[in-house]
C-alpha positions as CSV (number, residue, x, y, z in Angstrom):
1,X,-17.5,-64.8,154.9
2,X,-18.2,-64.1,151.3
3,X,-18.4,-60.9,149.2
4,X,-20.4,-59.7,146.2
5,X,-18.6,-59.6,142.8
6,X,-19.0,-55.8,142.8
7,X,-17.1,-55.6,146.1
8,X,-14.5,-57.9,144.7
9,X,-14.1,-55.7,141.6
10,X,-13.7,-52.7,143.9
11,X,-11.0,-54.5,145.8
12,X,-9.2,-55.4,142.6
13,X,-9.5,-51.8,141.3
14,X,-8.1,-50.4,144.6
15,X,-5.2,-52.9,144.5
16,X,-4.4,-51.9,141.0
17,X,-4.5,-48.3,141.9
18,X,-1.6,-48.5,144.3
19,X,0.9,-46.3,142.4
20,X,4.2,-48.1,143.0
21,X,6.2,-45.9,140.5
22,X,4.8,-42.7,142.0
23,X,5.6,-43.8,145.5
24,X,9.1,-44.9,144.5
25,X,9.7,-41.4,143.0
26,X,8.4,-39.7,146.0
27,X,10.7,-41.8,148.2
28,X,13.6,-40.4,146.1
29,X,12.1,-36.8,146.3
30,X,10.8,-36.5,142.7
31,X,7.5,-36.8,140.9
32,X,8.0,-39.3,138.1
33,X,5.1,-37.7,136.2
34,X,7.5,-34.8,135.6
35,X,10.6,-36.8,134.8
36,X,11.7,-39.1,132.0
37,X,8.8,-40.1,129.9
38,X,6.3,-39.0,132.5
39,X,4.8,-42.5,132.7
40,X,4.2,-44.2,136.0
41,X,5.6,-47.5,134.9
42,X,8.6,-49.7,135.6
43,X,10.5,-48.6,132.5
44,X,10.5,-44.9,133.5
45,X,11.5,-45.9,137.0
46,X,14.5,-47.8,135.6
47,X,15.6,-44.9,133.4
48,X,15.1,-42.3,136.2
49,X,15.9,-44.2,139.5
50,X,17.9,-47.2,138.4
51,X,17.2,-50.9,137.6
52,X,17.0,-52.1,141.2
53,X,14.1,-49.8,142.1
54,X,12.6,-50.4,138.6
55,X,12.6,-54.2,139.1
56,X,10.9,-53.8,142.5
57,X,8.2,-51.6,140.9
58,X,7.7,-54.1,138.1
59,X,7.3,-57.0,140.5
60,X,4.9,-54.9,142.7
61,X,2.8,-53.9,139.6
62,X,2.7,-57.5,138.5
63,X,1.6,-58.6,142.0
64,X,-1.2,-56.0,141.8
65,X,-2.7,-58.0,138.9
66,X,-2.0,-61.5,140.2
67,X,-3.1,-61.3,143.8
68,X,-6.7,-60.2,143.2
69,X,-7.1,-62.9,140.6
70,X,-5.8,-65.6,142.9
71,X,-7.2,-64.5,146.3
72,X,-10.5,-62.7,145.7
73,X,-12.5,-65.2,143.6
74,X,-12.5,-68.0,146.3
75,X,-14.3,-65.6,148.8
76,X,-16.8,-64.3,146.2
77,X,-20.4,-65.5,146.3
78,X,-21.5,-65.8,142.7
79,X,-22.8,-68.2,140.1
80,X,-19.8,-67.2,137.9
81,X,-16.9,-69.6,137.5
82,X,-13.6,-68.9,139.2
83,X,-12.0,-68.1,135.9
84,X,-14.7,-65.6,135.0
85,X,-14.3,-63.9,138.3
86,X,-10.5,-63.9,137.8
87,X,-11.0,-62.2,134.5
88,X,-13.3,-59.6,136.0
89,X,-10.9,-58.8,138.8
90,X,-7.9,-58.9,136.5
91,X,-9.6,-56.3,134.4
92,X,-10.3,-54.2,137.5
93,X,-6.7,-54.3,138.5
94,X,-5.5,-53.2,135.1
95,X,-8.0,-50.4,135.0
96,X,-6.9,-49.3,138.4
97,X,-3.3,-49.2,137.3
98,X,-4.2,-47.1,134.3
99,X,-6.4,-44.7,136.2
100,X,-5.4,-44.9,139.8
101,X,-8.0,-44.1,142.5
102,X,-5.2,-42.8,144.8
103,X,-4.0,-40.3,142.2
104,X,-7.6,-38.9,141.7
105,X,-8.1,-41.1,138.6
106,X,-5.3,-39.3,136.8
107,X,-3.0,-41.0,134.3
108,X,-1.2,-44.1,135.7
109,X,1.0,-46.6,133.9
110,X,0.5,-48.4,130.6
111,X,-0.6,-51.7,132.2
112,X,2.0,-54.1,130.9
113,X,3.4,-55.3,134.2
114,X,-0.1,-55.5,135.8
115,X,-1.4,-57.4,132.8
116,X,1.5,-59.8,133.0
117,X,0.5,-60.5,136.6
118,X,-3.1,-61.1,135.6
119,X,-2.2,-63.6,132.9
120,X,0.5,-65.2,135.1
121,X,-2.4,-66.2,137.4
122,X,-4.9,-67.1,134.7
123,X,-2.7,-68.6,131.9
124,X,0.9,-69.0,133.1
125,X,2.1,-71.0,130.0
126,X,0.8,-68.3,127.5
127,X,2.3,-65.6,129.7
128,X,5.6,-67.4,129.8
129,X,5.7,-67.7,126.0
130,X,4.7,-64.0,125.5
131,X,7.2,-62.8,128.1
132,X,10.0,-64.9,126.4
133,X,9.1,-63.1,123.1
134,X,9.3,-59.8,124.9
135,X,12.8,-60.6,126.2
136,X,14.0,-61.7,122.8
137,X,12.7,-58.5,121.1
138,X,14.1,-56.3,123.8
139,X,17.6,-57.9,123.6
140,X,17.7,-57.8,119.8
141,X,16.2,-54.3,119.3
142,X,16.8,-52.5,122.5
143,X,13.2,-51.2,122.5
144,X,11.0,-51.9,125.6
145,X,8.0,-50.5,123.8
146,X,8.5,-52.8,120.7
147,X,8.9,-55.8,123.0
148,X,5.7,-54.9,124.8
149,X,3.8,-54.5,121.5
150,X,5.0,-57.7,120.0
151,X,4.3,-59.7,123.2
152,X,0.8,-58.2,123.4
153,X,0.2,-59.6,119.9
154,X,1.7,-63.0,120.7
155,X,-0.5,-63.5,123.8
156,X,-3.9,-63.9,122.1
157,X,-2.3,-66.0,119.4
158,X,-1.0,-68.5,122.0
159,X,-4.3,-68.4,123.9
160,X,-6.2,-69.1,120.6
161,X,-4.2,-72.3,120.3
162,X,-4.3,-73.4,123.9
163,X,-7.8,-72.2,125.0
164,X,-9.6,-71.5,121.7
165,X,-11.1,-68.3,120.4
166,X,-14.5,-68.6,122.0
167,X,-13.3,-68.3,125.6
168,X,-13.5,-65.2,127.9
169,X,-9.8,-65.4,128.4
170,X,-9.1,-65.0,124.7
171,X,-11.5,-62.1,124.6
172,X,-9.7,-60.4,127.5
173,X,-6.3,-60.9,125.7
174,X,-7.6,-59.3,122.6
175,X,-8.9,-56.3,124.6
176,X,-5.6,-56.1,126.4
177,X,-3.7,-56.1,123.0
178,X,-5.9,-53.1,121.9
179,X,-5.3,-51.4,125.2
180,X,-1.5,-51.9,125.0
181,X,-1.4,-50.4,121.5
182,X,-3.6,-47.5,122.6
183,X,-1.3,-46.7,125.6
184,X,1.8,-47.0,123.4
185,X,0.5,-44.9,120.5
186,X,3.1,-42.2,121.3
187,X,5.8,-44.9,121.3
188,X,4.6,-46.2,118.0
189,X,5.0,-42.7,116.5
190,X,8.5,-42.4,117.8
191,X,9.4,-45.9,116.5
192,X,8.2,-45.0,113.1
193,X,10.2,-41.8,113.2
194,X,13.3,-43.5,114.6
195,X,13.2,-41.4,117.7
196,X,12.2,-44.0,120.3
197,X,14.6,-44.4,123.2
198,X,16.6,-47.7,123.3
199,X,16.9,-49.4,126.7
200,X,20.1,-48.1,128.3
201,X,20.9,-45.9,125.3
202,X,20.0,-42.6,123.8
203,X,17.3,-42.1,121.1
204,X,18.1,-43.6,117.7
205,X,17.9,-40.1,116.2
């Protein structure tokens, strides 16, 4: 049995829409949209509910991006390549995470973990390098947001070297970088003012 790409995109969007952070908060009796930063992402889960639950949410959000990219293209009837379908479905998963169907298309997460899952499936080497940069920036600065921003810039640079600048995958990475900067615009403002929260510590002040 095969499916149309539009159906595949809908499946990917629905998968991305599963609000793991929201569900984790409800499991502990709170609405994370009203606690911490108000963001439905793994970082806010760590700050509010602890690192164990936060790690589970991060892994689930990453899986939301990887699974549609890996499993849906093989059952899709289309003249598009498997990579092109993976990019399409990866975009759908990221969009679903940002504007979840199951939260009435309200504000979701910032898309970092889900994007990581997408690129882990499409370009694992580039993702590994980008993630390594994220870890280094996080450990040296203490800022999750800064690590995410720098890693988002590194990803298309690596893909330009490994895949070229005329590939759909590179184009997706550029769009993702712009998306990450857009969703982190409040964080950028706090970083500039010295008010951003450090991981595990209070705001710089």
